[in-house]
Structures are given as C-alpha cells and as structure tokens.
C-alpha positions in Angstrom: -0.1 0.5 0.0 1.2 3.7 -0.9 1.7 5.9 2.0 1.7 10.2 2.4 5.4 10.5 2.2 6.2 8.0 -1.0 2.8 8.9 -2.9 4.0 13.0 -1.6 7.3 12.3 -3.6 5.6 10.6 -6.8 3.6 13.6 -6.9 6.5 15.9 -6.5 8.5 14.0 -9.9 4.8 14.1 -11.8 4.7 17.9 -11.2 8.5 18.7 -12.0 8.2 16.3 -15.2 5.3 18.6 -16.5 6.8 22.0 -15.4 9.9 20.8 -17.7 8.3 19.5 -20.7 6.0 23.2 -20.9 9.1 24.7 -20.3 10.8 22.8 -23.6 7.5 23.7 -25.9 8.1 27.2 -24.6 5.2 27.6 -22.7 5.7 30.3 -19.4 2.9 28.0 -17.0 6.3 25.5 -16.6 8.1 28.1 -15.0 5.6 29.0 -12.9 4.9 25.9 -11.8 8.8 25.2 -10.9 8.6 28.6 -8.6 5.1 27.3 -6.8 7.3 23.1 -6.6 10.4 25.1 -5.3 8.6 27.6 -3.0 7.0 24.7 -1.4 10.4 22.7 -0.7 12.1 25.9 0.9 8.7 26.1 3.2 9.2 22.0 4.1 13.2 23.0 4.7 12.7 26.6 6.5 9.5 25.1 9.3 9.9 21.5 8.8 6.4 21.6 7.4 4.9 19.9 3.7 1.2 20.7 3.1 1.1 18.3 0.9 2.1 15.6 3.3 -0.4 16.7 5.7 -3.2 16.5 3.2 -2.0 13.1 2.2 -1.4 11.7 5.6 -4.9 12.6 6.0 -6.2 10.4 3.1 -4.1 7.8 2.6 -2.1 7.5 6.0 1.5 8.2 7.4 4.1 5.9 6.6 5.2 3.0 9.3 8.6 4.0 10.7 11.4 1.1 10.6 12.5 2.6 14.2 
C-alpha cells in the first residue's frame, strides 16, 4: 500500500516532469509551476512542515517508521 510520503515524492516527480515539459515547449506556465515547487520545498525546509504530506496523510495515512 502506498503511504503519504511516497505518494508525495511521486507527485513531486510528476509535477517537475510536467514543468520540464512545459518549459521545453516554450510555455511560461512551466516556470510558474517550477517556482511553485521551489517555494513549497523552501517552506518545507525552513518550517519542517510540508502541506502536501499533511493533506495526503489525512487521505492515505503515513508511512510506518522502522525505528
């Protein structure tokens, strides 16, 4: 079963791939999308709070810790 952290990483990879595609075809939306992803990663790094993991953990549950 997939958990919130793994799903968030897969979604981030998909969004980054989409932004890369949009940039490659000359769309400004690719840069907007890339800027949004960068901003969310900075928020995650500074506050140790990731909004997407918070929402996904409510929907699919968190990963079980190995410790």
